[in-house]
Steps between C-alpha positions, in 0.01 A plus 500: 500500500634542851678222681263515798183481290229280650478149356151383404409138433232479228297179531281482190442216253399715200810618306337820360406616850845410634656704223270797572583484870873469431494809277279702737712421804827545314393848392478586871847357572378187674695181438286199414513122530238287325322175579218334305410238762472473876799267514717747309378778730604316817842421349550866403388606845769286664782596265435869433313626810294762313368815667146439373297229327251590227275193485232386256267258681423294187812283474510161322662292773377636833208693644602862548369510856710196590803674352433811710509282812828339392656840427383624841662198667829600337494859627326838507566608139213722374256330260290696252240281330387540140129417512217455252253784466218498756620188683450648849486163679841401360646838598374467857629144528841599359534793742397286795750235387783751526506712184570871553297642214340421167480655155203419278556397137507685271713742698657836426872558548442787745273291724742207495796720593304666781407163650857373475641814663244474780584134566875569505447800728287294737777241525759769579270644766470158664877451494565846641219475755411866444229574755399840361281538193451827312291556189383847404334654805476168687761396757482186713747423779461133591737520797312781675163398347446852370305596188509850354337662197678821420542680834204320659533205735244233414329294768415147383308225671702184577353314201554794265861524612556124465371511143720799416800331665459195275472723194812696602705186570407374154488837322455457126386140537142384451360363826203269459191514719606165646846632593357803680234297681763251611748763621257754649210286621700175536205331331462452124132408541400853607263666252713716263231768533650589839832563325334723241336706775833555680683583177230756422545653846878497457471686171278762661790580733813471284380598153457863392212383279371163632277445195806510273775352720866551412655283772282192565384365165244225445588201283143400404402156624848442641609739776691823556833662419684792665678715243 
């Protein structure tokens, strides 16, 4: 284990799941701290300043959404939520409350590691204020407001660009419909169908195969993610 390994705070009240997470993360050279209650989590957050929080919403002493808000008040540490299968409403609420991502139980080790890496990478991007995004054949320059696919310059409408800009700023993070409506339309009450139409148009321009997108992925019932 390297001395600069990321420290992950596991907040989970079920010992078998904590043990599984500890072993899975340890195998990838992450250092772990554990908490079984919200109170323990907040204490660990103050004393250890972890690089990421892995949070189960079903804690015995505090509502998980309330805990997300308290963690957010303390700082910008990434939060990856462990959620129950099919609970889309809870996922949306957790993301809107400040969580960075979610993993659905039961989860696979590969999926969990991918979500953790994405959340840590997103945090580093925010700290470094990197204004250029490159993934495969897609390149976005936020300073010059330029979008290119391969050798081709892509012309986007203002709304299409604003949506892509939000996705680039939060690359790897799930953005809910509400987040995008608030940031792009400045109005959360706008019909999400408008957002779907613009995302479809955006994919037509930046995806090699819009019907099977590689860049802008849909999180069903929740929102979108740029990978």
